VMD Tcl script that builds the backbone (N, CA, C; Angstrom):
set m [mol new atoms 321]
animate dup $m
set s [atomselect $m all]
$s set {name element resname resid chain x y z} {
  {N N MET 1 A 0.953 -1.183 -0.077}
  {CA C MET 1 A 0.095 0.024 -0.173}
  {C C MET 1 A 0.561 1.142 -0.329}
  {N N THR 2 A 0.549 2.289 -0.744}
  {CA C THR 2 A 1.463 3.406 -0.763}
  {C C THR 2 A 1.068 4.217 0.301}
  {N N GLN 3 A 1.872 5.057 0.893}
  {CA C GLN 3 A 1.812 5.825 2.189}
  {C C GLN 3 A 2.408 7.216 1.672}
  {N N GLY 4 A 1.798 7.948 2.718}
  {CA C GLY 4 A 2.553 9.428 2.273}
  {C C GLY 4 A 1.598 10.253 1.748}
  {N N PRO 5 A 1.877 11.449 1.432}
  {CA C PRO 5 A 1.022 12.234 0.822}
  {C C PRO 5 A 0.440 11.902 -0.744}
  {N N PHE 6 A 1.148 11.216 -1.329}
  {CA C PHE 6 A 0.706 11.103 -2.519}
  {C C PHE 6 A -0.003 9.704 -2.902}
  {N N ARG 7 A -0.362 9.001 -1.925}
  {CA C ARG 7 A -1.098 7.874 -1.948}
  {C C ARG 7 A -2.524 7.783 -2.875}
  {N N ASP 8 A -2.885 8.610 -2.755}
  {CA C ASP 8 A -4.120 8.899 -3.465}
  {C C ASP 8 A -4.069 9.232 -5.192}
  {N N VAL 9 A -2.799 9.737 -5.819}
  {CA C VAL 9 A -2.601 10.179 -6.868}
  {C C VAL 9 A -2.127 9.103 -7.691}
  {N N PRO 10 A -3.332 9.280 -8.988}
  {CA C PRO 10 A -3.044 7.808 -9.929}
  {C C PRO 10 A -1.947 8.021 -10.516}
  {N N ILE 11 A -1.319 6.528 -10.538}
  {CA C ILE 11 A 0.176 6.690 -11.232}
  {C C ILE 11 A 0.075 6.833 -12.979}
  {N N ALA 12 A 0.028 7.873 -13.449}
  {CA C ALA 12 A 0.152 8.586 -14.901}
  {C C ALA 12 A 0.613 9.377 -15.057}
  {N N CYS 13 A 1.219 9.379 -16.345}
  {CA C CYS 13 A 1.748 10.879 -16.741}
  {C C CYS 13 A 0.489 11.642 -17.311}
  {N N THR 14 A 0.228 13.006 -17.048}
  {CA C THR 14 A -0.528 13.699 -17.363}
  {C C THR 14 A -0.134 15.222 -18.451}
  {N N LEU 15 A 0.664 14.987 -19.425}
  {CA C LEU 15 A 1.141 15.841 -20.301}
  {C C LEU 15 A 0.152 15.829 -21.020}
  {N N PRO 16 A -0.744 16.805 -21.636}
  {CA C PRO 16 A -1.855 16.388 -22.030}
  {C C PRO 16 A -1.644 15.346 -23.865}
  {N N THR 17 A -0.229 15.892 -24.592}
  {CA C THR 17 A -0.211 14.900 -25.678}
  {C C THR 17 A 1.147 13.995 -25.572}
  {N N ILE 18 A 0.847 12.709 -26.627}
  {CA C ILE 18 A 1.735 11.966 -26.673}
  {C C ILE 18 A 3.203 12.947 -27.082}
  {N N ALA 19 A 3.217 13.869 -28.201}
  {CA C ALA 19 A 4.300 14.485 -28.313}
  {C C ALA 19 A 4.925 15.204 -27.414}
  {N N GLU 20 A 4.149 15.968 -26.309}
  {CA C GLU 20 A 4.934 16.410 -25.216}
  {C C GLU 20 A 5.240 15.496 -24.079}
  {N N ALA 21 A 5.094 14.776 -24.201}
  {CA C ALA 21 A 5.418 13.267 -23.553}
  {C C ALA 21 A 6.634 13.121 -24.047}
  {N N LYS 22 A 6.591 12.755 -25.239}
  {CA C LYS 22 A 8.147 12.516 -25.834}
  {C C LYS 22 A 9.205 13.598 -25.932}
  {N N ALA 23 A 8.745 14.763 -25.775}
  {CA C ALA 23 A 10.027 15.709 -26.006}
  {C C ALA 23 A 10.131 16.161 -24.661}
  {N N GLN 24 A 9.327 15.625 -23.449}
  {CA C GLN 24 A 10.127 15.861 -22.002}
  {C C GLN 24 A 11.011 14.445 -21.881}
  {N N VAL 25 A 10.583 13.140 -22.456}
  {CA C VAL 25 A 11.624 12.248 -22.341}
  {C C VAL 25 A 13.120 12.499 -23.223}
  {N N GLU 26 A 12.804 13.200 -24.497}
  {CA C GLU 26 A 14.147 13.817 -24.578}
  {C C GLU 26 A 14.977 14.654 -24.313}
  {N N ARG 27 A 14.238 15.721 -23.735}
  {CA C ARG 27 A 15.069 16.218 -22.441}
  {C C ARG 27 A 15.733 15.765 -21.687}
  {N N TRP 28 A 14.936 14.799 -21.244}
  {CA C TRP 28 A 15.502 14.134 -19.673}
  {C C TRP 28 A 16.869 13.579 -20.455}
  {N N GLN 29 A 17.081 12.689 -21.631}
  {CA C GLN 29 A 17.928 11.936 -22.043}
  {C C GLN 29 A 19.391 12.939 -22.563}
  {N N ALA 30 A 18.886 14.011 -22.902}
  {CA C ALA 30 A 19.848 15.181 -23.373}
  {C C ALA 30 A 20.512 15.014 -21.969}
  {N N PHE 31 A 19.559 15.562 -21.303}
  {CA C PHE 31 A 20.100 16.393 -19.847}
  {C C PHE 31 A 20.817 14.987 -18.995}
  {N N ASP 32 A 20.384 13.834 -19.071}
  {CA C ASP 32 A 21.213 12.734 -18.806}
  {C C ASP 32 A 22.727 12.810 -19.180}
  {N N ALA 33 A 22.452 12.675 -20.804}
  {CA C ALA 33 A 23.996 12.235 -21.389}
  {C C ALA 33 A 25.100 13.265 -21.120}
  {N N ASP 34 A 24.759 14.662 -20.661}
  {CA C ASP 34 A 25.193 16.135 -20.465}
  {C C ASP 34 A 25.760 16.286 -19.052}
  {N N TYR 35 A 25.351 15.397 -18.204}
  {CA C TYR 35 A 25.347 15.598 -16.611}
  {C C TYR 35 A 25.251 14.395 -15.577}
  {N N ALA 36 A 24.629 13.489 -15.916}
  {CA C ALA 36 A 24.506 12.601 -14.816}
  {C C ALA 36 A 25.759 11.718 -14.361}
  {N N LEU 37 A 25.692 11.366 -13.141}
  {CA C LEU 37 A 27.252 11.129 -12.670}
  {C C LEU 37 A 27.042 9.403 -12.385}
  {N N THR 38 A 26.164 9.576 -11.369}
  {CA C THR 38 A 25.811 8.355 -10.511}
  {C C THR 38 A 24.382 8.411 -10.038}
  {N N SER 39 A 23.976 7.259 -9.592}
  {CA C SER 39 A 22.692 6.942 -9.064}
  {C C SER 39 A 22.564 5.955 -7.549}
  {N N GLU 40 A 21.550 5.941 -6.869}
  {CA C GLU 40 A 20.907 5.312 -6.267}
  {C C GLU 40 A 19.903 5.006 -6.142}
  {N N ARG 41 A 19.293 3.873 -5.747}
  {CA C ARG 41 A 17.732 3.938 -5.689}
  {C C ARG 41 A 17.669 2.592 -4.614}
  {N N SER 42 A 16.273 3.054 -3.945}
  {CA C SER 42 A 16.050 1.864 -2.767}
  {C C SER 42 A 14.418 1.951 -3.036}
  {N N ASP 43 A 13.424 1.443 -2.421}
  {CA C ASP 43 A 12.240 0.970 -2.352}
  {C C ASP 43 A 11.278 1.956 -2.522}
  {N N SER 44 A 11.654 3.402 -1.515}
  {CA C SER 44 A 11.243 4.453 -1.320}
  {C C SER 44 A 11.650 6.021 -1.949}
  {N N ALA 45 A 13.007 5.497 -2.717}
  {CA C ALA 45 A 13.675 6.631 -3.376}
  {C C ALA 45 A 14.727 6.555 -4.752}
  {N N LEU 46 A 14.440 7.590 -5.463}
  {CA C LEU 46 A 15.537 7.443 -6.493}
  {C C LEU 46 A 16.410 8.799 -6.508}
  {N N ILE 47 A 17.341 8.633 -6.598}
  {CA C ILE 47 A 18.279 9.855 -6.166}
  {C C ILE 47 A 19.625 9.535 -6.931}
  {N N ILE 48 A 19.501 10.705 -7.729}
  {CA C ILE 48 A 20.356 10.599 -9.512}
  {C C ILE 48 A 21.430 12.012 -9.087}
  {N N TYR 49 A 23.105 11.711 -8.722}
  {CA C TYR 49 A 23.544 13.111 -9.033}
  {C C TYR 49 A 23.832 13.336 -10.354}
  {N N TYR 50 A 24.441 14.948 -10.439}
  {CA C TYR 50 A 24.493 15.436 -11.395}
  {C C TYR 50 A 25.634 16.490 -11.346}
  {N N ALA 51 A 26.413 16.552 -12.472}
  {CA C ALA 51 A 27.150 17.809 -12.438}
  {C C ALA 51 A 26.674 18.975 -12.240}
  {N N LYS 52 A 27.429 19.710 -11.497}
  {CA C LYS 52 A 27.069 21.132 -10.736}
  {C C LYS 52 A 27.383 22.275 -11.418}
  {N N VAL 53 A 26.460 22.535 -12.132}
  {CA C VAL 53 A 27.302 24.270 -13.100}
  {C C VAL 53 A 25.537 24.716 -13.288}
  {N N ASN 54 A 26.033 25.800 -13.783}
  {CA C ASN 54 A 24.887 26.972 -13.824}
  {C C ASN 54 A 23.739 26.271 -15.293}
  {N N ASP 55 A 24.361 25.736 -15.722}
  {CA C ASP 55 A 23.537 25.322 -16.679}
  {C C ASP 55 A 23.260 23.551 -16.127}
  {N N SER 56 A 23.433 23.107 -15.393}
  {CA C SER 56 A 22.223 21.780 -15.212}
  {C C SER 56 A 21.800 22.527 -14.208}
  {N N ILE 57 A 21.656 23.299 -13.301}
  {CA C ILE 57 A 21.191 23.550 -12.035}
  {C C ILE 57 A 19.636 24.456 -13.053}
  {N N SER 58 A 20.023 25.147 -13.755}
  {CA C SER 58 A 18.559 25.567 -14.672}
  {C C SER 58 A 17.956 24.670 -15.025}
  {N N ARG 59 A 18.824 24.057 -16.063}
  {CA C ARG 59 A 17.752 23.147 -16.772}
  {C C ARG 59 A 17.208 21.551 -15.663}
  {N N LEU 60 A 17.654 21.318 -14.643}
  {CA C LEU 60 A 17.186 20.205 -13.701}
  {C C LEU 60 A 16.076 20.932 -13.181}
  {N N ARG 61 A 15.968 22.095 -12.437}
  {CA C ARG 61 A 14.936 23.135 -12.253}
  {C C ARG 61 A 13.630 22.951 -13.182}
  {N N ASP 62 A 13.952 23.237 -14.460}
  {CA C ASP 62 A 13.153 23.491 -15.365}
  {C C ASP 62 A 12.667 22.103 -15.917}
  {N N LEU 63 A 13.072 21.168 -15.854}
  {CA C LEU 63 A 12.477 19.285 -15.571}
  {C C LEU 63 A 12.020 19.047 -14.699}
  {N N VAL 64 A 12.002 19.430 -13.733}
  {CA C VAL 64 A 11.567 18.900 -12.026}
  {C C VAL 64 A 9.964 19.796 -12.046}
  {N N GLU 65 A 10.290 21.081 -12.542}
  {CA C GLU 65 A 8.555 21.817 -12.676}
  {C C GLU 65 A 7.724 20.877 -13.251}
  {N N VAL 66 A 8.110 20.355 -14.412}
  {CA C VAL 66 A 7.200 19.589 -15.486}
  {C C VAL 66 A 6.937 18.584 -15.100}
  {N N GLU 67 A 7.981 17.862 -14.112}
  {CA C GLU 67 A 7.633 16.533 -13.422}
  {C C GLU 67 A 6.936 16.716 -12.565}
  {N N GLN 68 A 6.838 17.783 -11.656}
  {CA C GLN 68 A 5.997 18.245 -10.520}
  {C C GLN 68 A 4.247 18.188 -11.214}
  {N N ARG 69 A 4.007 18.306 -12.520}
  {CA C ARG 69 A 2.616 18.738 -12.509}
  {C C ARG 69 A 2.126 17.215 -13.287}
  {N N CYS 70 A 3.187 16.509 -14.320}
  {CA C CYS 70 A 2.587 15.371 -15.165}
  {C C CYS 70 A 3.097 14.350 -14.267}
  {N N CYS 71 A 4.397 13.953 -13.451}
  {CA C CYS 71 A 3.922 12.785 -12.653}
  {C C CYS 71 A 4.000 13.323 -11.126}
  {N N ALA 72 A 2.660 13.758 -10.641}
  {CA C ALA 72 A 2.638 14.097 -9.381}
  {C C ALA 72 A 2.615 13.183 -8.206}
  {N N PHE 73 A 2.251 11.851 -8.955}
  {CA C PHE 73 A 2.343 10.678 -7.893}
  {C C PHE 73 A 3.729 10.712 -7.116}
  {N N VAL 74 A 4.711 11.321 -7.628}
  {CA C VAL 74 A 6.244 11.240 -6.825}
  {C C VAL 74 A 6.472 12.585 -6.287}
  {N N GLU 75 A 7.034 12.141 -5.094}
  {CA C GLU 75 A 7.476 13.988 -4.598}
  {C C GLU 75 A 8.984 14.055 -5.140}
  {N N TRP 76 A 9.046 15.070 -5.569}
  {CA C TRP 76 A 10.151 15.681 -6.321}
  {C C TRP 76 A 10.830 16.770 -6.071}
  {N N GLY 77 A 12.498 16.599 -5.575}
  {CA C GLY 77 A 12.755 17.726 -5.076}
  {C C GLY 77 A 14.636 17.338 -5.624}
  {N N ILE 78 A 15.138 18.829 -5.362}
  {CA C ILE 78 A 16.471 19.374 -5.672}
  {C C ILE 78 A 17.166 19.194 -4.573}
  {N N ASP 79 A 18.308 18.546 -4.370}
  {CA C ASP 79 A 19.533 18.950 -3.128}
  {C C ASP 79 A 20.328 19.665 -4.034}
  {N N GLU 80 A 20.873 20.811 -3.849}
  {CA C GLU 80 A 21.978 21.961 -4.569}
  {C C GLU 80 A 22.645 22.253 -3.516}
  {N N SER 81 A 22.714 21.615 -2.303}
  {CA C SER 81 A 23.676 22.233 -1.119}
  {C C SER 81 A 25.029 21.785 -1.487}
  {N N GLY 82 A 25.199 20.351 -2.043}
  {CA C GLY 82 A 26.693 19.919 -1.868}
  {C C GLY 82 A 27.305 20.214 -3.183}
  {N N ASN 83 A 28.848 19.438 -3.438}
  {CA C ASN 83 A 29.520 19.901 -4.685}
  {C C ASN 83 A 28.769 19.150 -5.867}
  {N N ASP 84 A 27.566 18.333 -5.680}
  {CA C ASP 84 A 27.425 17.742 -6.687}
  {C C ASP 84 A 25.758 18.464 -6.782}
  {N N LEU 85 A 24.808 18.367 -7.564}
  {CA C LEU 85 A 23.671 18.403 -7.829}
  {C C LEU 85 A 22.965 17.132 -7.868}
  {N N ARG 86 A 21.801 17.069 -7.348}
  {CA C ARG 86 A 20.934 15.598 -7.032}
  {C C ARG 86 A 19.470 15.850 -7.093}
  {N N LEU 87 A 18.988 14.912 -7.806}
  {CA C LEU 87 A 17.547 14.843 -7.809}
  {C C LEU 87 A 17.054 13.482 -7.404}
  {N N ILE 88 A 15.863 14.427 -6.619}
  {CA C ILE 88 A 15.589 13.219 -5.300}
  {C C ILE 88 A 14.105 12.550 -5.768}
  {N N ALA 89 A 13.833 11.895 -5.757}
  {CA C ALA 89 A 12.311 10.952 -6.294}
  {C C ALA 89 A 11.944 10.506 -5.596}
  {N N ARG 90 A 10.902 10.684 -4.536}
  {CA C ARG 90 A 10.165 10.012 -3.449}
  {C C ARG 90 A 8.823 9.219 -3.748}
  {N N GLY 91 A 8.937 8.204 -3.372}
  {CA C GLY 91 A 7.386 7.406 -3.453}
  {C C GLY 91 A 7.539 5.826 -3.214}
  {N N SER 92 A 6.651 5.023 -3.815}
  {CA C SER 92 A 6.439 3.610 -2.901}
  {C C SER 92 A 7.275 2.965 -4.491}
  {N N GLU 93 A 7.851 1.573 -4.327}
  {CA C GLU 93 A 8.430 1.201 -5.098}
  {C C GLU 93 A 7.673 1.065 -6.412}
  {N N GLU 94 A 6.165 0.868 -6.568}
  {CA C GLU 94 A 5.396 0.982 -7.498}
  {C C GLU 94 A 5.706 2.308 -8.514}
  {N N GLN 95 A 5.345 3.286 -7.751}
  {CA C GLN 95 A 5.183 4.764 -8.284}
  {C C GLN 95 A 6.875 5.042 -8.889}
  {N N LEU 96 A 8.094 4.614 -8.155}
  {CA C LEU 96 A 9.080 4.989 -8.913}
  {C C LEU 96 A 9.335 4.037 -9.893}
  {N N ALA 97 A 9.198 2.903 -10.026}
  {CA C ALA 97 A 8.980 1.597 -11.296}
  {C C ALA 97 A 8.309 2.843 -12.316}
  {N N ALA 98 A 7.260 3.018 -12.111}
  {CA C ALA 98 A 6.443 3.786 -13.520}
  {C C ALA 98 A 7.161 5.044 -13.931}
  {N N LEU 99 A 7.952 5.521 -13.513}
  {CA C LEU 99 A 8.838 6.706 -13.807}
  {C C LEU 99 A 9.692 6.069 -15.037}
  {N N ASN 100 A 9.728 4.872 -14.939}
  {CA C ASN 100 A 10.874 4.163 -15.966}
  {C C ASN 100 A 11.969 4.978 -16.205}
  {N N VAL 101 A 12.834 5.236 -15.451}
  {CA C VAL 101 A 14.034 6.008 -15.529}
  {C C VAL 101 A 15.038 5.007 -15.453}
  {N N PRO 102 A 16.122 4.904 -16.571}
  {CA C PRO 102 A 16.999 4.350 -16.609}
  {C C PRO 102 A 18.186 5.178 -15.712}
  {N N THR 103 A 18.882 4.169 -14.921}
  {CA C THR 103 A 19.589 5.110 -14.034}
  {C C THR 103 A 21.154 5.104 -14.639}
  {N N PRO 104 A 21.891 6.013 -14.402}
  {CA C PRO 104 A 23.438 5.892 -14.711}
  {C C PRO 104 A 23.920 5.141 -13.388}
  {N N HIS 105 A 25.534 4.782 -13.449}
  {CA C HIS 105 A 26.045 4.072 -12.837}
  {C C HIS 105 A 25.392 4.053 -11.534}
  {N N THR 106 A 25.169 2.323 -10.676}
  {CA C THR 106 A 24.924 2.798 -9.547}
  {C C THR 106 A 26.213 2.805 -8.506}
  {N N ALA 107 A 25.480 3.787 -7.455}
  {CA C ALA 107 A 26.883 4.014 -6.407}
  {C C ALA 107 A 26.841 2.687 -5.473}
}
mol reanalyze $m
mol bondsrecalc $m
mol representation Tube
mol addrep $m
């Protein structure tokens, strides 16, 4: 059973068109190719580490802004406090699996 504030949110992308969903996936793929370093995954969280530069910070903020609307079944966060940039997605194992995120090298 899903716990937390997103337990009643349907596990579905809510972008209005397939073209918009495809464009978002392509933005993620380009961003990951440019900046992804490593990742960690547990039953309740996915953390992806990125190189921290002005461009990566700006692009990740933009990507997460869209994800917060279209994949609201997951809690999205960005940690900019360290030497790297971290995307933190929290949810149930089922919710995280629905993201279908290929993760870079596992830490």
